[in-house]
N, C-alpha and C positions, 0 to 999 in steps of 0.2 A: 298436675301435669308432670311429665318427665323430661327435663331439659336434656338435649343431646348435642352432638357436635354441630355448630350452627353454620348453615349457609349464610353468606353475608351479602344480601341484596342491597344495592344502593337505594336510598329512599327517593331518588328522583324519578323512579318509574322504569329504569332500564332493566334488562334481563338480569335476574339474580345469579350469583355464582353457584356452580354445581357442587363445590367442595368448600369446607370450612377453611379459614385462613390458616397458614402453616404455623405450628407452634414455634416458640423460641427455643433457646438452648437450655433452659432451666426446667424444673419440674415442680415448682412450688405454687403455681397458680391453682385456683379452684378447679375441680373436675368438671363443673358445669361448663357447657360450651358458651360462655359469656364473652361477647366481643363488643368493645365500646363502639357506639355508632359513629363517633367522630373519627375513630381510627379507620373503620371500614370505608367511610366516605372520603378519607384522605384529608380531613380538615374539620374545623368547627362548623356548626350548622350555619346555613345561609338563609336568606329570606325565602328561598324556594323550598326549604325543608318542610316536611309534613309536621305541622304544629296544630293539632286540633284545638278547637275553642274550649276554654275551660268553663264548663257549665255542668249542672246536675244531669246525670244520665242514668238510665236503667241498663245494666251491663251483665252479660253472662260471666260468672266467676269461675276461674280455674285455680284449684288449690295447688300450692307448691310445697313439696315435702323435703327439699334439701336446703334451699336458701332463697331469700327474697331477691327480686330483680329491682334494679334502680333505673330511674329515667336516663335515657341516652344509651341504653343497652339493647342489642339485638340478641334474641335467644330463641331457639326452637323448642317446641313442646310436642311430644308424641301422645296422641289420644288413641286408646284402643277400645274404649267402651262404644258399642255399636249405636246406642241411643244418642250419646254425646256426639259421635261422628256425624250422625244424620242431622243433628241440630246445627252443627257448624257448617255443614254443606248447605243447609237451608239458609243460614245467615249469609253465606257467600252469594247464593243465588238472589237473595233479597237486597244485596248491596250493603249489608251491615258488616263492618269490619273491626269494631272495637270490642274489647273484653277487659275484665279486671283480673289481675294476677295477685292473689293474696296468699301469704305464707300460712301454713298450718301450724297450730300451736304445738303439735307433736313433732315438728321438724327437728332433726338432730337427736331425738330420744331413741334409746335402744340401739345406737350405733348406725342409724340410717344415714347420717350425714356423709356424703361422699361415697356411699356404699355402691358397689357394682354387682353384689351377689344377692341382693334382696329382690322382692317382687317389684314389678314396674310400679311407679308412683301412682299412676292413674287408677291402678287396681286397688289401692288402699282406700278404705271407706273414709269419707269426709262429709261433714255437714257444716252449716253456718256457724254453729257454736265452736267448731274446731278452728275457725279461720280468724286471723288477726283483723282488726278493723281497718288498718291502713295498708294499702297496696299501691299498685301503679295502673294507670290507664295504658293499655297496650293495643297497638294497631296490627292486625293480621296483614302482613305484606306478602305472605306466600302460603299456599295450601297445597301440599303434595301428598298423593296417596302412598301408603306403605302397605306391605303385606299384612301387618298386624293392626292397621288402622289408618290414621292420617297424621301428617306432620305439619304443625302450624308454626310458622316463623313470625315472631312478634317483634315490633319496634316499640320500646317502652317510652312514654312521653312524660307524664307528670303524675304526682301523687294524688290518690283519691281515698276517700273514706266511705265505707258503706254504712248506710243509715237504717235500712229496712230490708227485710227478706221479701222478695216478690214471688219467687218460684223455687221449689226444692228439688224437682226432678223434671225431665231427665238430667238437666244440669241446673246448678244453682244460679239464680238471678238476684242481683242486689240493686237497690236504689242507692246511687252514689253521689257524692258531692266532691268537687276538687278542693285540694288543700293549698292555701296561699302561703308562701314564704315571704320573708322580708323583701322589700324592694331592693333592687340592685344598688341604688344610691345609699341605702341605709346599711349596706354591708361593707363599707369602706373604713371601718374603724381600725385603729392601730392593732388591736388584738386579732381581729379577723385577718388582717394582712400578715401578721406574724404567723398565725396558724397556717395560712395558705403557703407561705414560704417553707414552713417546716414540713408540710405534706409533700411539696414538690421535692425538697431535699431527701425525704424518706424514700420517695419513688425513685429518685436518681440513685440512691445508695442500693436499693433493691436491684436496680438494673445492673449495677456494677457487680453485684454478687451472683447475678443470674436469675432470670425469671422466665416463666412459661410464655409470657407475652412480651418478650424483650423487644422484638422488632416493632410491634405495635405501640408499645409504650414509648419507645424512642421517637417514633413519628408524632405521637401525641404531645410529648413534652416540648417538642420543637414548635408546635403550633398552638398549644393551649394558652389561654390568657389567665395568668395567675391572679389577675384582679377580679375574676369571676369565681368566687369561692363556692357558689351554689353547685355548679357541676363538678368542681374539683373534689369536694367532699364525697359526692356520690361515686365518682370514678375511683377514688382511692379505696373506698369501702368495698366496691364490687370486685376489686382485683386482689382481695385477700382471701385467705382460707379460714376466716374466723367462724365462730359458732353462729348458726343462723339466727338465734335469738338476739345476739349482740348486733348483727346486721339489721335486724328488724328494728332495734332501738334507734339506729341511725336513720332508718327510713321514716320512722315516726317523729323524729326530732325536727321541729319547725324552726328553732333558733339556730341561725347559721353558725354562730361561734361555738355553741355546744356541739353541733353536728361535726364541725371541723375538729374539735377536741377529741371526740369519740373516734373519728376516722384516724386521727394521728396516733391515738393509743393502739388501735388495731394494726396500723402500719408498723409501729415500733415493735409490737409483739411478733408480727410477721418477720420483721428484720432479725430479731433475736433467734427465731426459729430457723431462719435460713443460715445464720451464722453457726448455730449448733449443728445443723445438717452438714454444712461444709466442713466443719471440724471433724465430725464423725467420718465423712467420706474421705477426708484427707488421711485420717488415721488408718482407715481400712486400706486405702490405696498404698500408703507407705508400708503397711504390713505385707500386703500382697506383693508389692514390687520387691520388698526385701527377700521374701521367700522365692520369688521368681529369679532374682539375681543369684541367690545361693544355688538354686537348681541349675541355672545355666553355667555357673562357675564349676559346679561339680561335674556336669556333663563334659565341659571343656577339659577339665583336669583328667577325667576318665579317658577321653579320646586321646589326649596327649600321652598319657601313660601307655595306652594301648598301642599307639604308633611307635613308642620307644621300646615296646616289649616289656614294660614294667608291670603291666596289669592287663588282664583279660576281662572279657565280659563275665558277669556273675554266673550266667547259665553255662558259659564255656568253662569257667573255673570249677563249677560243681561237677560238670560232666567229666572233666579231666581228673578230678579228685576221685570220683566214683570208679573210673576205669583203672586208675592207679591202684586202688585197693584190690582189684580183681587180678592183678598181674601174677601174683604168686599163689593163686588159689585154683583149685580144680573145680570149676563151676559146671554142673551138669548142663547139657545142651538145652533142655527145656527151660531151665532157669535162666540161662543166658539169653534165650529168645525173649523172655518176659522183660529182662533188664534192658535189652536193646529197644524194645517197643516203648518202654517207659521213658527211656532217654530221648527218643524222637518226640514223644508226646510232650516232655518237659521243654524241649527247645521251641515249641510252638506256643507255649503259655507265657503270659505276662507275669513277671516276678511278684507283682502286687496282688495277683489273684489268689483266692483261697485254694483253688484246684492246684496251683503251682506248689503251695506248701504241702498239700497232701501227697503229691507225687514225689516231692523232694524227700519227705520223711520215709515214704515207702522205699525209695531207692537207697536211702541211708541204711535202713535195716537190711535190705537184700545184699548190699555190698559189704556190710560189716560182719556178716555171718562167716564162720570159718569153713567155707566149702572145701572139703578135702584136706584140711589142716588138722593133723593129729600130733599128739606127743608120743614119744617112744616109751612103751611099757617096760618096766623093770620086773621081770618074772623070776628073779633069783629067790629061791625058797629061803636060803640062809638070811638074806637081807630082810625079807618079809618077817621072819621069825624074830629077828633082833628088834625090828621096829615095834612089833606087837608087844614084846616083852618090856621094851623101854616105856611104852605108854600105858600098859595095863598089868596089874598084878592078878594072878590067878586066871580064871576063865580058860582053863586048859582045853576043855572040850570045844569051846568056841574058837579058840586060836587054831586048833587042829582042823576044824572044818574050814576055816578061811584058808589055811595053808593047802588043804586038799583042793580047794577051789582054784587057787593060784597055780597049783601043779598041773591040774587038768588044762588050764589056759596055756601053760607053757608047752604042753604036748600038742595042743590044737594050733597054737600060734596066734590065737585071738581069744577074747573073753565074751563073745557074743552068746546070747541065749540064756543067760542066768539073771534073775532078779532076786536079790536076797532081802529077807524081812527079819529084822531083829526084834524079838518080842520079849518083854519083861517089864518089871515094875520100874518106877522112876528112880533115877540115880544109879543104875547098874552099869552105865557106860555104853549105851546103845549108840548115841551120836558120836562119842569119842572113838569108838571102834571104827565107825565109818571114816572119820578123819584119818585114822591110822592106816586103813586100807589104801586111801588115796595117796598118803605119803609113801607107803611101801611100794606102790606101783608107779610112783613119779607122775601122777595125774593131777589135773586141776580139780578142785573140790568146790561144789556149789550146793547149798542147803536152802530149802524153803519148807515152810510148814503149811499143811492143808487143813489144820484143825479149824473147824468152823467155816471153811470155805463152802459157799453154796452157789457160786456162779461158775458156769462152765467156761466163761471167758477167761477166768484166771488160769485155766489149763490150756485152752485152745485159742485164746486171743479174741479180740473184738473184730467185727467187720469194719472195713476201712470207711464205710459210709458214716460211722459215728464220729462225733467230735471227740478228740482226745483218744482215739483208738490206739491200742498197743497190742503186740503179740503176747502169747501166753508165756508161762514161766519157763517152759522147756527151751523156747527160742531165746528168751532173755538169758538163760544159763549159758547157751552156746556163745552168745555175743560177749558176755562178761568174761568167760573163761578163755575165749579166743582159741578154742580147740573143739573138734567134733567128737572127741572121746573123753569127756570129763567124767568124774564121779558125781552123780546127782543124788543127793539124799532127800527123800520125801518124808518129812517128820510128821508124826501124829496122824498117820493114815487111817487109824481106827476112829478118828474124830471128824472125818470129812463130812460135810453137809449132805443131806439127802436131796433128791431131785425136787425142784419147785418150778416157779415161773421162769427162773433163769437157767433151767436145764439141770442135769445131774452130773456133777463133776466126777463122781466115782465111775460113771460109765465112760466119761471122756478119758480117764486114765487107762482104760482097757486097751485102747489103741497104742498108747505110748509104752505100756508095759508088756505088750505082746510081741515076742521076738519075730513072729511071722508078719507083723504089720508095721512095726515102728521104723522099718527102712524107708517107708513112704508116708511118714507122719504129715498130716495136712493141718497147718495152722490157719485159722480163719483170717488172720490179718495178712499173712504172706500169700496165701492162696497158691502156693507151690509146694511140692513134696520136699520134706526135710528128712535127712537120714539120721535116725536116732539109734541105729543098730549098734554103733560102736560105743554108746554111752553105757556105763556101768551104773545101774539103778540100785540104790539101797533104800530100804524103807524101815521105819520104826513104828512100833505100836505097843501100847500097854496091855491091850486085850485083843484076842482074835475074834471074839464072838460078834463084835459090831462091824467087822470088815465084810463087805458084800462078798458072797461066795465066789462069783466069777472072777473077782479081783484077787481073792486069796489063792485061787487055784493057779494063778500065773506066777506066784512067788514061792521061793524056797525058804521055809521058816527055820530060823536059828534062835533057840530060846536062851535067854540070859536070866537065870533063876534068882541070883542074888549072892551075897557074901556072908560067910560065917564070921564069928567074932575075931578069930586070929587073922583072917584076911583083911578085915576092916582096920585092925591095928597096923598091919603091915602096909596097907595102902596109905594110911595117915602118916606113918613114919617115913616111907620112901617117896611119896608123891605129894600129899597134901601139905605137910609141914614145910618141906623145901620150897614148894610153890608159894606158900603164904609168906615165908621169909623174903622171898624174892620180890613179891608184890609190895611188901611194906618196908623194904630196904633195911631189914634187920639182919645182924650178923650172929654167928654162933656164940660170940662173947656176950652179946646183949641179951639173949634169951635162950633158955634151955628147957625143953619139954621132955619129961621122963616118960619111959614106955608105960609105966604103971598108970600115969595120968591119962595117956591115950586109951588104955584099956578101960578106965572108968568112964571116959567120954563115950567110947563106943558102946559100952554095956548099958549105961544109964540114959544117954542122950541120943543114941543113934540106933534105935531098935528096928528101923525100917530095913527093907532088903538092900537098898543102895546106900551110898555114902554122901548123898548130896547135902544133907543137913548136918 
């Protein structure tokens, strides 16, 4: 059977209660709806209480799968089997009202004890071999129909032992005999009295710590006769959450002293469990209360600072910071509309939400970009020639082409429309020439390499829906240089990865390097047009054959072929040696390198086109 929340009918025949008795303030009592009969009745049994004659009987057996029931307990059992329901209805009609309640030997195994998520107990298979021999004689004091079957409310009377199987289906029937305990007069030994007092003290201590049946136990302890240890042992056992097999041992124990000793052991174990539970609850409450106190104090401090004008709300502070960044910038109207919409959206989000962080990062990028912020170009030809000569020896044809490029920009008033590609072997100065151009023009310089890059997101950014999304390299360059007209050098463009599952980055570069399209470059992360027309793009490559033809057609190629022996020696004498002395903190008095030694180094150890090695 499946014990449920018990109605508590008085055994004197009056109308039973419709609801189970209210629980106490604790949560440590067994989950079975067990209610001491004495408590329900408001006192110990009287002469008019139902006390059936102790004699051998043939009884229908109901298996219990959670815990045994003890004499003096009222408990409901729900029966859903149709054949069993019909049998009990026939018993009621025939005036038969007694049954035997026996614990299954599988009770408590596999986590069934106290389970609320398993199948109903009456649906678990049971036979006579699965049932313990000792149980209780129970009287059906109420039979109520339920949607799933019937609910039988039993009043348990005395212990019985089944001796023979009379019927196996539809319900089990046993031949039973009552079990006699020691006479009341024989239970007044000193040990029994001491155990009884210890059980009462344990119950009182459990009451002080809190118990599920606190109110009922208080009424019981006021009226129970501690000189009657028979009922005291059973009562103490049935009010614990002990293992069902240990409770069965108490039910089968006929020696009162041993029964009290086992009950006391269970109560002490229950007491220790309650103490540990209270300790854990106290620790959790202290931790939670401490965190709540800190939270309230922070909120109060925040409100005080806000009232004094010392601090504003986090969202207001962010919004103010974002707007302050835009004050000196010329933000396009379509971009400003997006920023305003995102500001309004951020104000409605909770700071702890993930969407808030995404919106904040997006606004951070939008407001940090140098909208309309440019550096003033230095288009003086003489200054540009001096800078190129200071940084590089030789390369006269390259320098002339760069000076022509700057001269045309001086006549036009801007440098739009040209993308330069420096092609040549390693070590001939392609990257350093780009740095010299940026220094000659007084522009910010940003370099990144696309060698081996095979993801289009490196160029055009990630969609904001991805975790850790970021803009592409061009937008990052504008943010770091804080100018909309930097010099951006794209290194190793001949080694860029080909198209794959992540897109074709070389095709993505077409938009940025096309003067007709880069004024409205669309980054996937920003999702607003970004003007790259004022950027001077410089590219480097070792070979032209591996560059996609549409990309190569957008660039003007300047070839750096390499250096002859005399040029290498001069470069070493005028650039490499002074630079090495400066890096190693050596003076001219400490080291002297002859020109002939440089010639030997250049001729024997530097036979490549450049001077890198």
